[in-house]
MDAnalysis code that builds the backbone (N, CA, C; Angstrom):
import MDAnalysis as mda
import numpy as np

u = mda.Universe.empty(555, n_residues=185, atom_resindex=np.repeat(np.arange(185), 3), trajectory=True)
u.add_TopologyAttr("name", ["N", "CA", "C"] * 185)
u.add_TopologyAttr("resid", np.arange(1, 186))
u.add_TopologyAttr("resname", ["MET", "SER", "ILE", "VAL", "LYS", "GLU", "ARG", "MET", "ALA", "ASP", "HIS", "ALA", "ALA", "VAL", "LEU", "ALA", "ALA", "THR", "GLU", "SER", "LEU", "ILE", "PRO", "ASP", "ILE", "GLU", "LYS", "ALA", "GLY", "ALA", "LEU", "VAL", "ARG", "ASP", "ALA", "LEU", "ALA", "GLN", "GLY", "HIS", "LYS", "LEU", "LEU", "PHE", "CYS", "GLY", "ASN", "GLY", "GLY", "SER", "ALA", "ALA", "ASP", "SER", "GLN", "HIS", "LEU", "ALA", "ALA", "GLU", "ILE", "VAL", "GLY", "ARG", "PHE", "GLN", "LYS", "GLU", "ARG", "CYS", "SER", "LEU", "PRO", "ALA", "ILE", "ALA", "LEU", "THR", "VAL", "ASP", "THR", "SER", "VAL", "LEU", "THR", "ALA", "VAL", "ALA", "ASN", "ASP", "TYR", "GLY", "TYR", "ASP", "THR", "VAL", "PHE", "SER", "ARG", "GLN", "VAL", "GLU", "GLY", "LEU", "GLY", "GLN", "ALA", "GLY", "ASP", "ILE", "LEU", "ILE", "GLY", "ILE", "SER", "THR", "SER", "GLY", "ASN", "SER", "LYS", "ASN", "VAL", "VAL", "ALA", "ALA", "ILE", "GLU", "LEU", "ALA", "LYS", "ARG", "LYS", "GLY", "LEU", "LYS", "VAL", "ILE", "GLY", "LEU", "THR", "GLY", "ALA", "GLY", "GLY", "GLY", "LYS", "MET", "ALA", "GLU", "LEU", "CYS", "ASP", "ILE", "CYS", "LEU", "ALA", "VAL", "PRO", "ALA", "GLN", "VAL", "THR", "ALA", "ARG", "ILE", "GLN", "GLU", "MET", "HIS", "ILE", "MET", "ILE", "GLY", "HIS", "ILE", "LEU", "CYS", "GLU", "ILE", "ALA", "GLU", "GLU", "ALA", "TYR"])
u.atoms.positions = np.array([
    [12.236, 29.672, 13.988],
    [11.204, 28.662, 14.198],
    [11.885, 27.374, 14.677],
    [11.283, 26.722, 15.645],
    [11.849, 25.478, 16.164],
    [11.660, 24.350, 15.161],
    [12.457, 23.307, 15.327],
    [12.338, 22.147, 14.432],
    [10.940, 21.540, 14.526],
    [10.344, 21.575, 15.713],
    [8.999, 21.018, 15.878],
    [8.002, 21.804, 15.029],
    [8.031, 23.116, 15.134],
    [7.110, 23.936, 14.349],
    [7.387, 23.808, 12.853],
    [8.672, 23.728, 12.482],
    [9.026, 23.571, 11.065],
    [8.449, 22.276, 10.500],
    [8.601, 21.173, 11.217],
    [8.106, 19.894, 10.723],
    [6.588, 19.869, 10.669],
    [5.946, 20.484, 11.657],
    [4.483, 20.553, 11.617],
    [4.023, 21.404, 10.441],
    [4.732, 22.469, 10.159],
    [4.399, 23.305, 8.998],
    [4.627, 22.532, 7.700],
    [5.732, 21.780, 7.637],
    [5.995, 20.944, 6.461],
    [4.874, 19.934, 6.258],
    [4.470, 19.280, 7.348],
    [3.398, 18.279, 7.292],
    [2.105, 18.920, 6.786],
    [1.773, 20.074, 7.341],
    [0.539, 20.754, 6.940],
    [0.561, 21.122, 5.456],
    [1.718, 21.540, 4.969],
    [1.831, 21.908, 3.550],
    [1.636, 20.680, 2.658],
    [2.230, 19.553, 3.040],
    [2.075, 18.329, 2.240],
    [0.639, 17.825, 2.337],
    [0.048, 17.915, 3.509],
    [-1.361, 17.521, 3.658],
    [-2.247, 18.355, 2.737],
    [-2.024, 19.641, 2.712],
    [-2.821, 20.506, 1.836],
    [-2.645, 20.112, 0.373],
    [-1.412, 19.833, -0.027],
    [-1.152, 19.425, -1.412],
    [-1.768, 18.062, -1.725],
    [-1.849, 17.203, -0.730],
    [-2.378, 15.851, -0.905],
    [-3.893, 15.857, -1.136],
    [-4.544, 16.960, -0.832],
    [-5.978, 17.046, -1.086],
    [-6.299, 16.831, -2.563],
    [-5.332, 17.062, -3.440],
    [-5.551, 16.825, -4.876],
    [-5.821, 15.345, -5.169],
    [-5.458, 14.475, -4.235],
    [-5.647, 13.028, -4.424],
    [-7.007, 12.529, -3.943],
    [-7.824, 13.398, -3.380],
    [-9.092, 12.955, -2.793],
    [-9.924, 12.097, -3.752],
    [-10.144, 12.492, -5.003],
    [-10.960, 11.626, -5.883],
    [-10.356, 10.229, -6.067],
    [-9.045, 10.145, -6.206],
    [-8.412, 8.836, -6.383],
    [-8.389, 8.032, -5.084],
    [-8.271, 8.696, -3.946],
    [-8.352, 7.988, -2.655],
    [-9.746, 7.398, -2.507],
    [-10.763, 8.165, -2.885],
    [-12.138, 7.650, -2.817],
    [-12.319, 6.447, -3.740],
    [-11.754, 6.505, -4.942],
    [-11.825, 5.367, -5.873],
    [-11.106, 4.154, -5.302],
    [-9.931, 4.375, -4.720],
    [-9.171, 3.273, -4.123],
    [-9.940, 2.665, -2.957],
    [-10.561, 3.511, -2.148],
    [-11.360, 3.008, -1.029],
    [-12.517, 2.149, -1.491],
    [-13.186, 2.588, -2.546],
    [-14.296, 1.800, -3.091],
    [-13.795, 0.472, -3.649],
    [-12.631, 0.498, -4.294],
    [-12.045, -0.722, -4.841],
    [-11.749, -1.715, -3.714],
    [-11.159, -1.232, -2.637],
    [-10.847, -2.078, -1.477],
    [-12.123, -2.607, -0.841],
    [-13.072, -1.713, -0.595],
    [-14.333, -2.111, 0.038],
    [-15.041, -3.188, -0.777],
    [-15.130, -2.971, -2.087],
    [-15.854, -3.915, -2.942],
    [-15.135, -5.259, -3.045],
    [-13.809, -5.232, -3.141],
    [-13.055, -6.492, -3.220],
    [-13.251, -7.312, -1.953],
    [-13.146, -6.670, -0.794],
    [-13.331, -7.394, 0.463],
    [-14.763, -7.915, 0.588],
    [-15.732, -7.122, 0.181],
    [-17.134, -7.537, 0.258],
    [-17.418, -8.738, -0.641],
    [-16.621, -8.891, -1.710],
    [-16.782, -10.012, -2.634],
    [-15.914, -11.210, -2.257],
    [-15.279, -11.163, -1.083],
    [-14.501, -12.294, -0.599],
    [-13.058, -12.330, -1.061],
    [-12.575, -11.263, -1.640],
    [-11.181, -11.202, -2.069],
    [-10.309, -10.676, -0.929],
    [-9.000, -10.741, -1.118],
    [-8.074, -10.324, -0.070],
    [-7.183, -9.193, -0.549],
    [-6.545, -8.561, 0.435],
    [-5.571, -7.521, 0.179],
    [-4.181, -8.056, 0.454],
    [-3.253, -7.758, -0.440],
    [-1.843, -8.090, -0.247],
    [-1.083, -6.768, -0.198],
    [-0.264, -6.583, 0.818],
    [0.508, -5.356, 0.982],
    [1.990, -5.663, 0.852],
    [2.753, -4.742, 0.238],
    [4.206, -4.910, 0.227],
    [4.904, -3.565, 0.187],
    [6.126, -3.563, 0.708],
    [6.971, -2.382, 0.726],
    [8.245, -2.700, 1.490],
    [9.193, -1.807, 1.445],
    [10.485, -1.996, 2.102],
    [10.670, -0.968, 3.217],
    [11.399, -1.334, 4.254],
    [11.711, -0.394, 5.325],
    [10.467, 0.125, 6.010],
    [10.327, 1.457, 6.063],
    [9.134, 2.053, 6.664],
    [7.873, 1.634, 5.950],
    [7.964, 1.420, 4.658],
    [6.809, 0.970, 3.879],
    [6.444, -0.471, 4.224],
    [7.422, -1.270, 4.642],
    [7.135, -2.625, 5.136],
    [6.354, -2.530, 6.440],
    [6.784, -1.614, 7.306],
    [6.073, -1.415, 8.569],
    [4.642, -0.941, 8.306],
    [4.474, -0.029, 7.348],
    [3.127, 0.426, 6.992],
    [2.291, -0.722, 6.442],
    [2.909, -1.607, 5.658],
    [2.205, -2.776, 5.127],
    [1.658, -3.630, 6.259],
    [2.493, -3.903, 7.240],
    [2.087, -4.706, 8.388],
    [0.986, -4.002, 9.175],
    [1.164, -2.729, 9.411],
    [0.194, -1.938, 10.172],
    [-1.178, -1.999, 9.503],
    [-1.222, -1.747, 8.207],
    [-2.501, -1.696, 7.501],
    [-3.147, -3.076, 7.382],
    [-2.343, -4.110, 7.164],
    [-2.899, -5.468, 7.130],
    [-3.517, -5.822, 8.482],
    [-2.873, -5.397, 9.560],
    [-3.403, -5.664, 10.903],
    [-4.737, -4.956, 11.123],
    [-4.871, -3.742, 10.594],
    [-6.139, -3.010, 10.731],
    [-7.273, -3.738, 10.013],
    [-6.956, -4.389, 8.900],
    [-7.974, -5.109, 8.127],
    [-8.315, -6.445, 8.787],
    [-7.314, -7.186, 9.207],
    [-7.564, -8.496, 9.819],
    [-8.183, -8.344, 11.212],
    [-7.657, -7.425, 11.988],
    [-8.182, -7.193, 13.336],
    [-9.437, -6.345, 13.257],
    [-9.230, -5.066, 13.353],
    [-10.298, -4.089, 13.150],
    [-9.640, -2.731, 13.069],
    [-10.348, -1.803, 12.471],
    [-9.848, -0.436, 12.444],
    [-10.571, 0.367, 13.513],
    [-11.809, 0.783, 13.242],
    [-12.516, 1.608, 14.220],
    [-13.808, 1.006, 14.745],
    [-14.283, -0.058, 14.120],
    [-15.536, -0.616, 14.610],
    [-15.470, -2.128, 14.653],
    [-16.290, -2.683, 15.504],
    [-16.368, -4.132, 15.617],
    [-16.994, -4.695, 14.351],
    [-16.336, -5.699, 13.791],
    [-16.815, -6.344, 12.570],
    [-16.083, -7.667, 12.447],
    [-16.468, -8.445, 11.460],
    [-15.772, -9.702, 11.206],
    [-14.350, -9.411, 10.721],
    [-13.490, -10.362, 10.909],
    [-12.126, -10.250, 10.390],
    [-12.171, -10.313, 8.873],
    [-11.315, -9.522, 8.234],
    [-11.257, -9.499, 6.773],
    [-9.866, -9.948, 6.329],
    [-9.749, -10.522, 5.125],
    [-8.478, -11.103, 4.694],
    [-7.473, -10.082, 4.142],
    [-6.339, -10.015, 4.791],
    [-5.239, -9.164, 4.346],
    [-3.929, -9.795, 4.788],
    [-2.914, -9.657, 3.949],
    [-1.599, -10.242, 4.226],
    [-0.527, -9.205, 3.920],
    [0.375, -9.009, 4.859],
    [1.573, -8.205, 4.598],
    [2.642, -9.164, 4.093],
    [3.084, -8.979, 2.872],
    [4.083, -9.876, 2.279],
    [5.476, -9.634, 2.853],
    [5.538, -8.832, 3.879],
    [6.808, -8.430, 4.485],
    [7.137, -9.201, 5.760],
    [6.268, -10.084, 6.209],
    [6.404, -10.606, 7.575],
    [6.952, -12.016, 7.712],
    [6.922, -12.808, 6.685],
    [7.368, -14.199, 6.813],
    [8.860, -14.282, 6.508],
    [9.669, -14.280, 7.559],
    [11.120, -14.249, 7.354],
    [11.638, -15.480, 6.635],
    [10.993, -16.615, 6.840],
    [11.450, -17.824, 6.143],
    [11.221, -17.701, 4.644],
    [10.044, -17.212, 4.255],
    [9.774, -17.012, 2.830],
    [10.701, -15.941, 2.268],
    [10.790, -14.801, 2.949],
    [11.620, -13.696, 2.457],
    [13.073, -14.128, 2.252],
    [13.640, -14.819, 3.246],
    [15.056, -15.187, 3.137],
    [15.276, -16.326, 2.154],
    [14.347, -17.259, 2.083],
    [14.490, -18.357, 1.116],
    [14.393, -17.831, -0.314],
    [13.394, -17.002, -0.575],
    [13.218, -16.462, -1.923],
    [14.394, -15.559, -2.287],
    [14.807, -14.708, -1.367],
    [15.948, -13.825, -1.635],
    [17.204, -14.637, -1.918],
    [17.410, -15.697, -1.158],
    [18.587, -16.541, -1.339],
    [18.536, -17.309, -2.654],
    [17.376, -17.872, -2.962],
    [17.252, -18.741, -4.133],
    [17.023, -17.987, -5.443],
    [16.316, -16.860, -5.377],
    [15.924, -16.151, -6.604],
    [16.423, -14.711, -6.686],
    [16.747, -14.111, -5.550],
    [17.178, -12.712, -5.510],
    [16.148, -11.842, -4.822],
    [16.633, -10.778, -4.208],
    [15.765, -9.912, -3.416],
    [14.675, -9.241, -4.251],
    [14.930, -9.022, -5.513],
    [13.936, -8.359, -6.365],
    [12.665, -9.184, -6.544],
    [12.693, -10.462, -6.169],
    [11.534, -11.342, -6.358],
    [10.808, -11.696, -5.057],
    [11.219, -11.112, -3.918],
    [10.629, -11.542, -2.640],
    [9.123, -11.303, -2.567],
    [8.630, -10.288, -3.235],
    [7.181, -10.029, -3.209],
    [6.472, -10.682, -4.392],
    [7.068, -10.662, -5.568],
    [6.399, -11.246, -6.733],
    [6.210, -12.756, -6.557],
    [7.147, -13.405, -5.934],
    [7.015, -14.856, -5.697],
    [5.809, -15.134, -4.801],
    [5.599, -14.261, -3.824],
    [4.443, -14.431, -2.934],
    [3.132, -14.091, -3.660],
    [3.160, -13.082, -4.498],
    [1.970, -12.765, -5.301],
    [1.629, -13.951, -6.188],
    [2.657, -14.585, -6.744],
    [2.424, -15.758, -7.595],
    [1.712, -16.859, -6.821],
    [2.135, -17.116, -5.601],
    [1.554, -18.201, -4.819],
    [0.271, -17.856, -4.092],
    [0.102, -16.604, -3.702],
    [-1.030, -16.225, -2.860],
    [-2.097, -15.394, -3.562],
    [-1.724, -14.676, -4.599],
    [-2.658, -13.761, -5.247],
    [-3.579, -14.449, -6.233],
    [-4.824, -14.001, -6.250],
    [-5.818, -14.524, -7.187],
    [-6.535, -13.353, -7.843],
    [-7.040, -13.575, -9.029],
    [-7.807, -12.541, -9.726],
    [-8.890, -12.010, -8.791],
    [-9.031, -10.710, -8.742],
    [-10.006, -10.067, -7.859],
    [-9.406, -9.547, -6.573],
    [-8.257, -10.096, -6.177],
    [-7.542, -9.584, -5.007],
    [-6.945, -8.224, -5.343],
    [-6.479, -7.530, -4.334],
    [-5.833, -6.236, -4.535],
    [-4.438, -6.272, -3.934],
    [-3.458, -5.854, -4.725],
    [-2.109, -5.641, -4.223],
    [-1.959, -4.156, -3.935],
    [-1.525, -3.841, -2.744],
    [-1.225, -2.459, -2.384],
    [0.280, -2.369, -2.214],
    [0.927, -1.750, -3.195],
    [2.372, -1.594, -3.198],
    [2.741, -0.227, -2.667],
    [3.677, -0.207, -1.728],
    [4.074, 1.044, -1.089],
    [5.558, 1.278, -1.340],
    [5.880, 2.406, -1.953],
    [7.267, 2.776, -2.238],
    [7.323, 4.292, -2.369],
    [8.079, 4.945, -1.517],
    [8.115, 6.411, -1.574],
    [8.661, 6.908, -2.905],
    [9.581, 6.154, -3.509],
    [10.132, 6.553, -4.808],
    [9.259, 6.089, -5.965],
    [8.501, 5.022, -5.741],
    [7.732, 4.403, -6.816],
    [8.577, 3.527, -7.714],
    [9.828, 3.300, -7.313],
    [10.769, 2.560, -8.159],
    [11.377, 1.331, -7.493],
    [10.925, 0.948, -6.320],
    [11.498, -0.226, -5.651],
    [11.330, -1.448, -6.534],
    [12.440, -2.058, -6.910],
    [12.402, -3.148, -7.887],
    [11.507, -4.301, -7.456],
    [11.557, -4.667, -6.177],
    [10.753, -5.805, -5.749],
    [9.262, -5.464, -5.705],
    [8.924, -4.212, -5.422],
    [7.519, -3.804, -5.438],
    [7.025, -3.721, -6.890],
    [7.830, -3.147, -7.765],
    [7.472, -3.058, -9.184],
    [7.283, -4.459, -9.773],
    [8.171, -5.388, -9.444],
    [8.045, -6.762, -9.952],
    [6.753, -7.414, -9.458],
    [6.396, -7.165, -8.206],
    [5.151, -7.710, -7.663],
    [3.940, -7.124, -8.385],
    [4.002, -5.834, -8.676],
    [2.898, -5.172, -9.388],
    [2.749, -5.749, -10.792],
    [3.857, -5.920, -11.489],
    [3.794, -6.460, -12.846],
    [3.176, -7.855, -12.854],
    [3.559, -8.702, -11.906],
    [2.993, -10.049, -11.836],
    [1.518, -9.989, -11.427],
    [1.196, -9.129, -10.482],
    [-0.194, -8.997, -10.038],
    [-1.101, -8.627, -11.205],
    [-0.650, -7.698, -12.027],
    [-1.446, -7.288, -13.189],
    [-1.668, -8.469, -14.135],
    [-0.624, -9.258, -14.374],
    [-0.762, -10.423, -15.258],
    [-1.731, -11.457, -14.690],
    [-1.812, -11.535, -13.369],
    [-2.686, -12.506, -12.719],
    [-4.114, -12.004, -12.530],
    [-4.401, -10.769, -12.864],
    [-5.747, -10.242, -12.727],
    [-6.055, -9.581, -11.402],
    [-5.029, -9.242, -10.634],
    [-5.242, -8.485, -9.417],
    [-5.356, -7.009, -9.772],
    [-6.083, -6.267, -8.989],
    [-6.081, -4.808, -9.082],
    [-4.903, -4.318, -8.239],
    [-4.347, -3.180, -8.629],
    [-3.173, -2.665, -7.920],
    [-3.371, -1.211, -7.535],
    [-3.152, -0.955, -6.256],
    [-3.139, 0.404, -5.731],
    [-1.704, 0.690, -5.303],
    [-1.167, 1.794, -5.762],
    [0.183, 2.188, -5.382],
    [0.163, 3.399, -4.477],
    [1.006, 3.373, -3.468],
    [1.246, 4.535, -2.614],
    [2.691, 4.938, -2.843],
    [2.894, 6.136, -3.402],
    [4.231, 6.595, -3.772],
    [4.416, 8.059, -3.378],
    [5.549, 8.603, -3.792],
    [5.814, 10.025, -3.627],
    [5.628, 10.747, -4.944],
    [6.087, 11.978, -4.983],
    [5.887, 12.860, -6.143],
    [6.268, 12.175, -7.451],
    [5.370, 12.246, -8.405],
    [5.612, 11.675, -9.727],
    [5.241, 10.219, -9.855],
    [5.318, 9.469, -8.780],
    [4.915, 8.068, -8.795],
    [5.942, 7.082, -9.297],
    [7.048, 7.552, -9.891],
    [8.067, 6.647, -10.405],
    [7.493, 5.661, -11.403],
    [8.100, 4.481, -11.489],
    [7.636, 3.439, -12.410],
    [6.226, 2.957, -12.061],
    [5.878, 3.043, -10.787],
    [4.570, 2.560, -10.355],
    [3.428, 3.364, -10.961],
    [3.668, 4.622, -11.295],
    [2.605, 5.480, -11.831],
    [1.971, 4.884, -13.079],
    [2.774, 4.265, -13.927],
    [2.246, 3.710, -15.176],
    [1.720, 2.293, -15.017],
    [2.013, 1.640, -13.901],
    [1.642, 0.238, -13.725],
    [0.381, 0.021, -12.890],
    [0.102, 0.933, -11.970],
    [-0.988, 0.739, -11.016],
    [-2.341, 1.108, -11.624],
    [-3.384, 0.439, -11.148],
    [-4.736, 0.845, -11.510],
    [-5.025, 2.216, -10.923],
    [-4.603, 2.409, -9.688],
    [-4.707, 3.703, -9.022],
    [-3.374, 3.965, -8.336],
    [-2.720, 5.042, -8.711],
    [-1.447, 5.413, -8.083],
    [-1.667, 6.685, -7.269],
    [-1.528, 6.559, -5.971],
    [-1.694, 7.681, -5.054],
    [-0.309, 8.248, -4.761],
    [0.117, 9.165, -5.607],
    [1.458, 9.756, -5.529],
    [1.403, 11.028, -4.695],
    [1.836, 10.923, -3.466],
    [1.850, 12.074, -2.563],
    [2.793, 13.137, -3.150],
    [2.318, 14.360, -3.305],
    [3.138, 15.399, -3.930],
    [4.197, 15.964, -2.982],
    [5.197, 15.141, -2.698],
    [6.282, 15.545, -1.797],
    [7.536, 14.785, -2.170],
    [8.677, 15.329, -1.771],
    [9.973, 14.704, -2.020],
    [10.590, 14.101, -0.765],
    [10.214, 14.593, 0.405],
    [10.814, 14.160, 1.668],
    [10.141, 12.863, 2.125],
    [10.948, 11.824, 2.306],
    [10.423, 10.504, 2.649],
    [9.509, 10.536, 3.868],
    [9.914, 11.229, 4.921],
    [9.097, 11.254, 6.140],
    [7.717, 11.839, 5.882],
    [7.642, 12.919, 5.114],
    [6.339, 13.536, 4.831],
    [5.493, 12.609, 3.956],
    [6.120, 11.924, 3.003],
    [5.394, 10.979, 2.149],
    [4.818, 9.856, 3.008],
    [5.637, 9.309, 3.899],
    [5.176, 8.211, 4.745],
    [4.048, 8.639, 5.672],
    [4.093, 9.879, 6.152],
    [3.006, 10.374, 6.996],
    [1.688, 10.376, 6.229],
    [1.733, 10.776, 4.979],
    [0.517, 10.778, 4.164],
    [0.095, 9.349, 3.821],
    [1.063, 8.453, 3.597],
    [0.726, 7.062, 3.288],
    [-0.091, 6.436, 4.408],
    [0.326, 6.654, 5.655],
    [-0.417, 6.015, 6.741],
    [-1.794, 6.664, 6.893],
    [-1.901, 7.967, 6.658],
    [-3.210, 8.611, 6.704],
    [-4.112, 8.039, 5.604],
    [-3.582, 7.949, 4.383],
    [-4.359, 7.383, 3.276],
    [-4.743, 5.943, 3.586],
    [-3.819, 5.167, 4.114],
    [-4.109, 3.780, 4.484],
    [-5.228, 3.693, 5.499],
    [-5.216, 4.565, 6.490],
    [-6.288, 4.577, 7.479],
    [-7.623, 4.939, 6.831],
    [-7.603, 5.864, 5.902],
    [-8.842, 6.224, 5.193],
    [-9.369, 5.018, 4.415],
    [-8.472, 4.283, 3.739],
    [-8.899, 3.086, 2.998],
    [-9.517, 2.070, 3.947],
    [-8.941, 1.896, 5.130],
    [-9.499, 0.969, 6.126],
    [-10.889, 1.418, 6.566],
    [-11.047, 2.703, 6.799],
    [-12.349, 3.215, 7.232],
    [-13.404, 3.030, 6.149],
    [-13.047, 3.279, 4.910],
    [-13.996, 3.062, 3.803],
    [-14.350, 1.585, 3.703],
    [-13.361, 0.707, 3.876],
    [-13.624, -0.736, 3.814],
    [-14.618, -1.163, 4.891],
    [-14.526, -0.547, 6.056],
    [-15.418, -0.926, 7.157],
    [-16.852, -0.456, 6.959],
    [-17.081, 0.451, 6.022],
    [-18.440, 0.924, 5.765],
    [-19.398, -0.219, 5.422],
    [-18.854, -1.268, 4.805],
    [-19.698, -2.379, 4.340],
    [-20.067, -3.348, 5.476],
    [-19.555, -3.113, 6.713],
    [-19.756, -4.075, 7.787],
    [-20.382, -3.444, 9.009],
])
């Protein structure tokens, strides 16, 4: 079997296994839709590919996903290099997201933390602070959910070990959350 067919087969297997998350994806979508409808915002964070996914999903919310509608409030905590480098320099890299949650997050907002392992220290720290501040937290992780599994209101732990397959499901789940959010507009 070629590498192309192997990877497509791997993807299909993880997609099939991810169907077990459908009820929680629906709950997360309703949480996002309702928060935005009530004037709250979404905060996204993650590292590496998960940072890129954070930016991608925030753009879908602020711009549009599939239909014309008003702009909705979402922020990727991964994009402000001045904040990221200042906070990392002054406080340490583990606080780059929690410091932003402290300044930008308000009760009723939603933090969407993305970490394939579920153990990224800076994402976990942001989640812990978000919970103390009254934000709801949705986690996108890999198999088992890591530390995030016990901290999130809803932890969408993709049942896979391979980072690429987990990330493929994360962006699909993120797109589904965007589509559910747009139902209200």
